[in-house]
C-alpha positions, 0 to 999 in steps of 0.5 A: 500500500502506498500512503500519500506523502504528507508534510507537517504531520504527526501521529497525534494529528494525522492518522492513516490506518490500513484498511485493505492491502491488495495482494499483487495477484489480485491486481488484474481483477482490481484493475478491471473493477476500477476500469468498470467504474471509470467507464461510467464516469468517463473522466477526461472526455470533453464533456467532463464528469457526467457529460451533458445532463449526466449521461455517459459522454463520448470522446470529443463531445462537448457537453455542459457542466453539471449533471449527475455523475457516477463518482469513482469509489476506489478500493480504500487501499489507503485506509482511513484518514483523520486530520486535526492540523495543517497538512499538504501532499506532494503526489504529482510528477511531471508527465513527460509523454503518454502514448497508448497505455504507456506513460513516461514520468520523471523519477521518484514516482511511488506508485503501485498496481491499482493506484489511480492517477490524475493525468492533466495537461496543465499548460500548452503553447499558443493557447491564445493571442496575447492581448485578447481578453475575449473568453477563451474557447480554444485551448489547444491541449491545455486542460485535458484530463482523465483518470487512469489505473496503474498496471505496472511501474518500472524504472527507466533505462535512461538511454536514447530513443523513445523510452523514458529519459534518465531517472524517469519511470515508465508506467503502464495503465489499464486503458490507452490514454484518451489524449496526448500529454507532453511536457516541454519548454512551454507545455507542462503535464503532470501525473498525480496519484489520487489517494483511495481512502475508506473514510476521511475526517477533516476535523474542525481544526484541520486543513488539507492543502494543495502544494503550490504550483511551481511551474512543473507540478502542484496546485491540486488536492484530489481524493477518492473516498469509498465511504464517508468524507467529512469536512468540518475543517478546510480543504483548500487549493487557495493561492496554489494555482498559476503564479502571479508576476514577480516584482520587475527587476528593472526600474525607471522609464524601462520599469515596465510591469510584467505578466502573470502565469496562465494556461500558455506556458510562456506567459509569466514575467514577460514585460508587456501590458497584454494579457496572455490567455488567462494571465493578467498583463503588467502595468506600463509607464507611468505607475499603472496597475497590473491586470487581474488574472482570469478564471471562469470569469475575466479578470479586471483591468489595472488602474491608470495612474494620473501622475503623468499625462505623457507618455500615455499611461497604459494599465495591465490588461485583464486575463481572459475568462476560461468557460470550459470547466469541468470538461477542461481543468484549469487553475486561476490565472496569476495577476500582472505586476504594477509598473516599477518606475520607483522600484515599489511595484506590487507583484501579481497575486497567485490564482487558485488551484484545483480541489477534486473530490470523489466520495460515496457520501459527503458530510460536515460543515467546513469549507472547501476553497480555491480562492485567488490571492491578492495582488501586492501593494504598489506604493508610489508605483502600480499595484499588482493584479489579483489572482483568479479563483480556481476550481472546486469539483466535488462528486458524491452519491449523497451529501449532507454537507452544510458548509461553504465552497469558495472560488473567489478572485483575489483583490487588486493591490493598492497604490498611493494617491494618483498611482494605479491600483491593480485589477481584481481577479476573476471568479472561479468555478464550483460544482458541489451539492450546496445552495447558492447562498453557501457558495462564493464565486465572485470576482475580486475587488480592484485596489484603490489609491486611497479614494479611487480605483482610477479605472481598475476593475472588479473581476467578473463572477465565475460560475456555480453548478450545484 
């Protein structure tokens, strides 16, 4: 049995109890049974979980979010889990390539036969034209995903040719992949082991978080629970999504703001006012604010400084909205930085990541979150744009959950008088069995210069499908 890799845990606060260790001779039967569940669920198809109206989607179809999905039940191999403190798991590795039933991943991936893997193309190249803030409808391969069942895993030989590279691992899965996955200079895919618990109890003082996206892996917390998932504490991927722009290194007249990170893998820290896909653009001379990142909803435009009339000040453009969840998975776009004329620019806020939960029953009164982070304050330069909300996707056969779910955009950073504040991040996407008053998918507020937003905009709302 391969238990999840946890950080910050101890025996008193975080317990993983063995429930069922599956003998290797039963791997084939286990794989068949799990595949049968996945056929009904049809993860990774273009219509996403449940398809249009909850039917069984076909490859390449384009359904609508929601419906009544058939959840993945799992076999409970990771036991029962109780959490009473803060913890996060690092279960993801770079997915170098995928062909037929073979995956090539980076080394150190501890998986065993029967494990479930989330395969996810997080970023691709040429997703959208820079500066286009219209809703993104064509994503290239970005956002494609599916759940696979491990059959075998072997160390790579490290030689030339089509096999895994040095230190890589070759993983064979039960069925051929539905899509092509690859990682390269501007494209990043990841494979994440999804723990299969029997029961999970997140106590009121417990927080289960996602590791931050680092440009290669992270940004997701995923669980499969064969019996009851109780959330009285918090499960969160807030601030764990696409990274915000850093504070620019250059100052003075050339201290242009830089863009955040998004679905296009070449988007981050480029000196430009243009957004790149759902990444917010940076504020231009003089002292303008950065644009908010895009989630399901578009981000907000950065604020225009009024300290100089010439050259014409240009605020950072907002990251575009991505109305494709859950057929395509995405994280909230990072906000752009403010202009850095006086070396006081605010950095962009990070987007929210992905919370992906499958359970037989869902209970509790806690919170499930994937909020975007706030943009940095700009002082006598532009404020940073807020990060966009991410995705909260919860699929359960029955639910008595009375808590709350959030995928709110982060607020834009403030600035001194007449200096441009940052735009708010766009709202994310939530699918969970709750009433609308228990869900927050609003866009983040713009920053101000103390009295005015100076044209900085609120991010637009995301979407909620119960």
